[in-house]
C-alpha positions in Angstrom: 107.2 108.2 -178.0 104.7 110.5 -176.3 102.7 109.7 -173.2 99.3 111.0 -172.3 97.4 110.8 -169.0 93.8 109.7 -168.9 91.6 110.0 -165.8 89.0 107.4 -165.6 85.7 108.1 -163.9 84.6 104.7 -162.5 85.7 101.2 -161.9 84.6 100.3 -165.4 84.5 102.8 -168.2 85.2 103.4 -171.9 86.9 106.8 -172.1 87.0 108.3 -175.6 90.6 109.4 -176.3 90.3 110.0 -180.0 90.7 113.8 -179.8 93.7 113.4 -177.5 95.3 111.1 -180.0 94.7 113.4 -182.9 96.1 116.3 -180.9 99.2 114.2 -180.2 99.6 113.4 -183.9 100.2 117.1 -184.6 102.8 117.4 -181.8 104.5 114.2 -183.1 104.6 115.6 -186.7 103.1 112.3 -188.1 101.3 112.9 -191.4 101.4 109.4 -192.9 102.0 106.1 -191.3 100.6 104.5 -188.2 100.2 105.3 -184.5 100.7 102.5 -181.9 98.6 103.2 -178.9 99.6 101.1 -175.9 98.3 100.9 -172.4 101.1 99.8 -170.0 98.5 98.3 -167.6 97.2 94.8 -166.8 93.7 96.0 -165.9 93.1 98.6 -168.7 93.1 98.2 -172.5 92.7 100.1 -175.7 89.7 99.5 -178.1 88.2 100.8 -181.3 84.5 100.9 -181.1 81.4 103.0 -182.1 81.6 106.4 -180.7 78.4 108.0 -182.0 75.9 106.3 -179.7 76.9 106.3 -176.0 74.6 103.3 -175.4 77.1 101.1 -177.2 79.7 101.7 -174.6 77.2 101.2 -171.8 76.0 98.0 -173.4 79.5 96.6 -173.9 80.5 97.3 -170.3 77.2 95.7 -169.1 77.7 92.6 -171.2 81.4 92.3 -170.0 80.1 92.4 -166.4 77.7 89.6 -167.2 80.3 87.5 -168.8 83.0 88.2 -166.2 81.5 89.1 -162.8 83.6 91.1 -160.4 83.7 88.3 -157.8 83.9 84.6 -158.6 84.3 81.8 -156.0 87.3 80.3 -157.8 89.3 83.6 -157.9 92.4 83.5 -155.7 94.1 86.7 -156.7 94.5 88.6 -153.4 93.8 92.1 -154.9 90.2 91.0 -155.8 90.5 92.3 -159.4 90.8 89.1 -161.4 87.8 90.2 -163.4 89.7 93.3 -164.5 92.6 91.2 -165.7 90.3 88.9 -167.7 88.4 91.8 -169.3 91.7 93.3 -170.4 92.6 89.9 -171.9 89.5 90.2 -174.0 90.1 93.8 -175.1 93.9 93.8 -175.5 96.2 96.6 -174.4 97.2 98.1 -177.8 95.9 99.2 -181.1 97.8 100.0 -184.3 96.0 102.8 -186.1 96.6 104.1 -189.6 97.3 107.8 -190.1 96.5 109.6 -193.3 96.9 113.3 -193.8 97.8 113.9 -190.2 94.6 112.3 -188.9 93.6 108.9 -187.6 92.0 106.9 -190.5 89.0 105.6 -188.7 85.7 104.3 -190.0 82.6 106.5 -190.0 81.5 105.5 -186.5 84.8 104.4 -185.0 86.4 106.1 -182.0 89.3 105.0 -179.8 88.7 104.3 -176.1 90.8 103.5 -173.1 88.9 100.6 -171.5 89.1 100.9 -167.7 88.3 97.8 -165.6 89.8 98.6 -162.2 89.3 102.3 -161.7 88.8 105.1 -161.1 92.5 105.8 -161.8 94.8 108.0 -163.7 96.1 105.8 -166.6 98.8 106.4 -169.1 98.8 105.7 -172.8 102.1 105.4 -174.7 101.9 106.7 -178.3 104.5 105.4 -180.7 104.6 106.9 -184.2 105.5 104.6 -187.0 107.0 106.5 -189.9 105.5 106.7 -193.3 105.7 109.4 -195.9 105.9 112.8 -194.4 107.0 111.9 -190.9 109.5 114.4 -189.6 109.8 113.2 -186.0 
């Protein structure tokens, strides 16, 4: 397992980590198989989304804020971040990504993002290589 640190810039953000993950693949020696990307947090997740147009990330965050406002009269959680927990419930905290030829096998527009809902913070992603042909780790 390898861990990487990700600094998030705002309370809510989608931080593109695709290049960081691909750099880690080389260090892990994974050529064929899959990479499990896991966020060990309850208020941050991992998503695969369009990375070509930054408006997509902005639109997604805006819509999540509309669906789940930061403050709701029924919330009882003392930390005041119930919305962040709920948004992470929607996104999930892990992705299993195929690896082919030492690279992430993503669709044309796809990128991998850390989804921050309670920042800014320094978050951690755990990268777990799952062996396939050519794995020497």
